[in-house]
C-alpha positions, -999 to +999 in steps of 0.1 A: +131-019+185+118-044+155+082-052+158+059-075+130+034-055+114+027-081+091+025-115+102+013-144+073+013-186+076+001-209+055-026-189+036-047-196+010-080-183-009-099-199-030-133-181-051-162-202-032-168-234-058-140-219-075-103-217-082-071-216-059-063-181-058-032-175-027-021-211-015+001-212+019+014-176+014+038-175+046+061-141+054+063-118+080+070-081+074+090-062+107+085-024+108+108-005+087+106-025+058+097-012+025+082-046+003+068-046-032+040-068-044+049-080-082+028-108-103+012-118-132-022-109-144-045-125-125-024-136-101-037-125-072-021-088-065-058-074-055-072-104-038-040-102-013-047-068-006-082-071-006-074-102+023-052-073+041-078-050+041-102-071+050-125-066+023-126-105+014-120-132+041-093-154+037-101-192+033-075-210+055-042-203+076-037-171+097-031-133+085-026-108+114-015-073+110-002-057+146-012-090+157-055-088+150-073-098+126-081-074+096-121-085+097-118-089+134-151-071+149-134-048+179-099-040+161-078-015+183-051-008+156-069-005+124-062+030+127-029+025+122-030+008+084-037+032+052-048+022+022-038+042-009-055+028-043-065+039-076-097+032-072-105+052-040-134+075-051-134+112-043-163+135-040-152+158-068-172+189-047-155+190-020-125+207-016-088+196-014-087+208+025-125+194+029-114+162+018-079+158+041-101+170+078-131+146+063-102+115+059-076+127+089-106+124+118-098+088+125-064+086+126-050+105+156-013+104+151-023+131+115+000+154+115-008+189+100+030+202+099+032+170+074+002+180+054+010+209+049+048+205+040+033+179+017+007+206-004+039+230-008+059+202-021+029+185-045+022+221-051-015+216-049-040+249-038-058+232-002-088+257-021-083+238-050-121+212-053-108+176-058-140+178-093-113+204-109-083+178-100-065+160-128-058+121-126-027+127-114-031+152-087-059+137-073-034+110-064-010+134-045-037+146-020-038+106-011-003+104-005-006+137+011-030+120+033-009+089+035+021+104+052+008+125+069-020+104+090+015+088+100+001+050+101+025+019+109+016+001+075+007+021+045-004+001+017+000+014-020-015-004-051-007+007-086-010+043-075+028+058-085+018+045-126-004+079-129+022+106-114+041+126-130+085+119-134+081+149-103+054+135-079+067+102-082+105+109-073+088+130-048+068+101-036+098+076-029+119+101-011+089+102+010+081+064+007+124+064+022+118+085+052+089+073+064+104+039+064+141+047+077+132+076+101+096+070+111+097+031+112+070+024+092+058-004+066+052+000+029+038-028+006+040-016-031+018-036-057+033-024-090+041-035-127+068-010-131+104-023-126+120+013-117+092+009-090+108-012-064+151-009-077+173+005-051+145+008-027+124-024-016+139-046+013+118-074+000+094-084-027+064-101-024+060-128-062+025-137-065+028-166-101-004-191-107-017-192-070+021-196-060+035-169-039+066-160-022+089-138-006+122-128-027+153-108-016+153-073-036+189-087-057+159-115-076+145-086-096+157-087-127+148-128-118+109-119-110+108-094-140+117-120-162+094-142-153+063-121-149+070-116-188+076-148-197+039-156-188 
């Protein structure tokens, strides 16, 4: 059964007393869709993610996730959205298990079975302290949490850039299964062409405040545009 996960109509964001970053974006993301987020540097990828996560308010238009505004005071579905980013901080003194337990309490669908399976697949010792891990290993912990939480929407910001080839391949296998079999939706922001090729169903492309939704078949054209800017 098709469900609208993200609904955006005529979305605008303008820096207070400054320039327009996003101008008139309209799109709809349904369950099971894998969406790529691509744009030239400074085009607004981070801003759009901030709007989706309720980190900053949009200036005009409609933005709904599971029927709710990201900044609504009484959101019922905030525990159905997971955000994975290079910039998320960790408590270095915690063990991996402590970190996962701390994150899991907010997500009612969190699966300890999936967690255990992914710890094994990503070759991580749950007793290891976060402070002893490499950057790539810390991102593996985030990925384990993201899929074990079983959200309806997973937003991933540039995280694949710091994964080794084996972990990166595993991430995309998990992402494919998440969208196909669990009917979850993913928005992946990346500047790596291979991250999007043969994986995503659609691509949001941002350039000079203009944003459009493109079919995945436009990937070569979009990366050419990106390289020319």
